[in-house]
C-alpha positions as CSV (number, residue, x, y, z in Angstrom):
1,X,79.5,168.9,88.4
2,X,81.9,167.1,90.7
3,X,84.3,169.2,92.7
4,X,86.2,166.3,94.2
5,X,86.9,162.7,93.1
6,X,85.7,160.1,95.6
7,X,84.8,157.6,92.9
8,X,85.1,154.0,94.3
9,X,85.7,155.1,97.8
10,X,83.8,153.2,100.5
11,X,82.6,155.5,103.3
12,X,81.2,154.5,106.7
13,X,78.9,157.3,108.0
14,X,77.5,157.1,111.5
15,X,74.2,158.7,112.7
16,X,73.3,159.3,109.1
17,X,69.8,160.6,109.7
18,X,70.8,163.2,112.4
19,X,72.4,166.6,112.3
20,X,74.7,166.9,109.3
21,X,74.1,163.2,108.3
22,X,71.7,163.7,105.4
23,X,73.8,166.5,103.8
24,X,77.0,164.4,104.1
25,X,75.3,161.4,102.6
26,X,74.1,163.4,99.6
27,X,77.4,165.1,99.0
28,X,79.6,162.0,99.3
29,X,77.2,160.0,97.0
30,X,77.3,162.9,94.5
31,X,81.1,162.7,94.6
32,X,81.0,159.0,93.6
33,X,81.5,157.4,96.9
34,X,79.7,154.3,98.1
35,X,78.3,155.3,101.5
36,X,77.4,152.7,104.2
37,X,75.1,154.8,106.3
38,X,74.0,153.8,109.8
39,X,71.5,155.8,111.7
40,X,71.9,154.5,115.2
41,X,73.3,156.5,118.1
42,X,76.3,154.7,119.5
43,X,75.8,155.5,123.2
44,X,74.1,152.3,124.3
45,X,76.0,149.3,123.1
46,X,79.9,149.4,123.4
47,X,80.2,146.6,120.9
48,X,78.2,148.4,118.2
49,X,81.1,150.3,116.6
50,X,83.0,147.1,116.1
51,X,79.9,145.5,114.6
52,X,79.4,148.4,112.2
53,X,83.0,148.2,110.9
54,X,82.9,144.4,110.5
55,X,79.7,144.5,108.6
56,X,80.9,147.3,106.4
57,X,84.0,145.4,105.3
58,X,86.4,147.5,103.3
59,X,86.4,151.1,104.5
60,X,88.4,153.9,102.9
61,X,86.8,156.8,104.8
62,X,85.3,156.8,108.3
63,X,83.0,159.8,108.9
64,X,82.9,160.2,112.6
65,X,79.5,161.9,112.8
66,X,78.3,161.8,116.4
67,X,75.4,164.1,117.2
68,X,73.4,165.2,120.3
69,X,71.4,168.4,120.8
70,X,73.4,170.5,123.2
71,X,72.0,170.8,126.7
72,X,71.6,174.4,127.9
73,X,72.5,174.0,131.6
74,X,74.1,176.5,134.0
75,X,77.3,175.1,135.4
76,X,75.9,175.0,138.9
77,X,73.2,172.6,137.6
78,X,75.2,170.2,135.6
79,X,74.7,166.8,137.2
80,X,76.5,163.5,136.6
81,X,73.7,162.1,134.5
82,X,73.9,164.9,131.9
83,X,77.7,164.8,131.9
84,X,77.8,161.1,131.4
85,X,75.1,161.1,128.7
86,X,76.8,163.8,126.6
87,X,80.2,162.0,126.8
88,X,78.5,158.6,126.1
89,X,77.1,160.0,122.8
90,X,80.0,162.2,121.6
91,X,83.2,160.9,123.1
92,X,83.1,157.2,124.1
93,X,82.2,155.9,120.5
94,X,85.3,157.6,119.0
95,X,88.1,155.3,120.1
96,X,85.9,152.3,119.6
97,X,85.2,153.2,116.0
98,X,88.8,154.2,115.3
99,X,90.4,151.1,116.9
100,X,87.9,149.0,114.9
101,X,88.8,150.5,111.5
102,X,92.5,151.0,112.0
103,X,93.7,147.4,111.5
104,X,92.6,147.4,107.8
105,X,93.8,150.9,107.2
106,X,97.2,150.2,108.8
107,X,97.6,147.0,106.7
108,X,97.0,149.1,103.5
109,X,98.9,152.1,104.9
110,X,96.0,154.2,103.6
111,X,92.8,155.7,104.9
112,X,91.0,158.8,106.0
113,X,89.1,159.5,109.2
114,X,87.1,162.8,109.5
115,X,85.4,164.0,112.7
116,X,82.4,166.3,112.3
117,X,83.0,168.2,115.5
118,X,81.9,171.6,116.9
119,X,83.4,175.0,117.2
120,X,81.9,175.1,120.7
121,X,85.2,173.6,121.7
122,X,87.1,176.6,120.3
123,X,85.2,179.5,121.7
124,X,83.3,179.8,125.0
125,X,79.5,179.9,125.2
126,X,77.4,180.2,128.3
127,X,75.4,177.2,129.5
128,X,77.2,174.7,127.4
129,X,79.7,173.3,129.9
130,X,79.0,169.6,129.3
131,X,78.7,169.8,125.6
132,X,81.7,172.1,125.0
133,X,83.8,169.8,127.2
134,X,82.8,166.7,125.2
135,X,83.5,168.5,121.9
136,X,86.8,169.6,123.2
137,X,87.7,166.1,124.1
138,X,86.9,165.0,120.6
139,X,89.3,167.6,119.1
140,X,92.1,166.7,121.5
141,X,91.8,163.1,120.5
142,X,91.9,164.0,116.8
143,X,95.1,166.1,117.3
144,X,96.9,163.4,119.2
145,X,95.9,160.4,117.2
146,X,96.2,162.3,113.9
147,X,99.8,162.9,114.5
148,X,100.4,159.3,115.5
149,X,98.8,158.0,112.3
150,X,100.3,160.5,109.8
151,X,103.5,158.6,109.1
152,X,101.5,155.4,108.4
153,X,99.5,156.9,105.5
154,X,96.3,157.6,107.5
155,X,94.8,161.0,107.7
156,X,92.7,162.0,110.7
157,X,91.3,165.5,110.8
158,X,88.3,167.4,112.2
159,X,85.8,170.0,111.1
160,X,84.7,172.2,114.0
161,X,81.5,173.7,113.0
162,X,78.9,176.2,114.3
163,X,76.3,178.4,112.6
164,X,75.8,175.8,109.9
165,X,72.3,175.5,108.5
166,X,70.8,172.3,109.9
167,X,67.4,171.3,111.5
168,X,69.0,170.2,114.8
169,X,69.9,173.8,115.8
170,X,68.7,176.2,113.2
171,X,65.1,175.3,112.2
172,X,63.0,177.6,110.1
173,X,61.3,179.2,113.1
174,X,64.7,180.1,114.7
175,X,66.0,181.5,111.4
176,X,62.9,183.7,111.0
177,X,63.3,185.1,114.5
178,X,64.5,188.8,114.3
179,X,66.6,188.3,117.5
180,X,68.5,185.4,115.8
181,X,69.0,187.4,112.6
182,X,70.5,190.2,114.7
183,X,72.7,187.7,116.5
184,X,74.0,186.4,113.1
185,X,74.9,190.0,112.0
186,X,76.5,190.7,115.4
187,X,78.5,187.5,116.0
188,X,79.1,185.9,112.6
189,X,81.4,187.9,110.3
190,X,79.9,186.1,107.3
191,X,76.5,187.5,108.2
192,X,74.6,184.3,107.5
193,X,74.6,180.6,108.2
194,X,77.0,178.4,106.4
195,X,74.9,176.2,104.2
196,X,74.9,172.5,104.9
197,X,76.1,171.9,101.3
198,X,79.1,174.2,101.9
199,X,80.0,172.3,105.0
200,X,79.5,168.9,103.4
201,X,81.5,169.9,100.3
202,X,84.5,170.9,102.5
203,X,84.2,167.5,104.3
204,X,84.3,165.8,100.9
205,X,87.4,167.8,100.0
206,X,89.2,166.9,103.2
207,X,88.5,163.2,102.5
208,X,89.7,163.4,98.9
209,X,93.2,162.7,97.6
210,X,93.6,166.5,97.0
211,X,93.8,167.0,100.7
212,X,96.4,164.4,101.4
213,X,98.7,167.0,103.1
214,X,96.4,167.6,106.1
215,X,96.9,165.5,109.2
216,X,95.8,166.0,112.8
217,X,94.2,169.3,112.0
218,X,91.0,171.0,113.1
219,X,89.3,173.3,110.6
220,X,86.7,175.8,111.9
221,X,83.6,176.1,109.7
222,X,81.5,178.8,111.3
223,X,81.4,181.8,109.1
224,X,84.2,183.4,111.0
225,X,82.6,182.9,114.4
226,X,85.6,180.8,115.5
227,X,89.1,181.1,113.9
C-alpha cells in the first residue's frame, strides 16, 4: 500500500548503492517515482554533478545522498588529508549538484531537494571531528539555501539520521554484540535501531506534496538520540 503519492515524479539519487541508497531506491520506486540512480562517489571529478543533472533531464526531486564511513580519529591526530577527503565526499558536491539542478526548478517554480544528512552534526561524539564538521556544514547549507528558495516554490530540507539500520555502520555482527545492545538501551530512547524502511518512508513523505509546508528544516531521525 502506498503511503505517499510520488507517481510520475522524476528523482535523481546519488551514491545509490551506498549507505541508505538501496532503501531509498526501493521506497521511492514503490511510491511510483521514476528514479535515476547513480552509484558513483562525487569526490573526484568536479564536473560530474553537472553531467549527472544534464543526463537525467527533467528532475522533480534531488536526493542529496552523499556517503562516507566516518573516520574515528582523535582530534590531535586529524590531518589535512583526512579533513580534505571527508569534505570532498560530503560537502563539496552539494553546491555543485544544487546549482546544476536549480535552473530548471526555478524556471518551473517547483521542485524538491532533500539531503540525507547525519545527526552527528546535532550532538557531539568523541573521535568524529572531521565527519561531524562536514555533516554540520551540510546542515548549515540546507538551512540557508532552503530559506532562499522557499519563496520560489522549491523545498530544500534535510534528514539528520543516526542509529538507523544500515550495513555501513550497523552490520549484523555489530548488532549482535551485547555491548552495542546495551548502548542502544542506554543512549537511544526508542531502544532499537530505526529501520531503513522507516527512514526512507519519511524521506518519501518529505518529498511528497503532502509536505509542501516544510522549507529549510532539519529533521532528526535517530530514535530520540538527537532532538
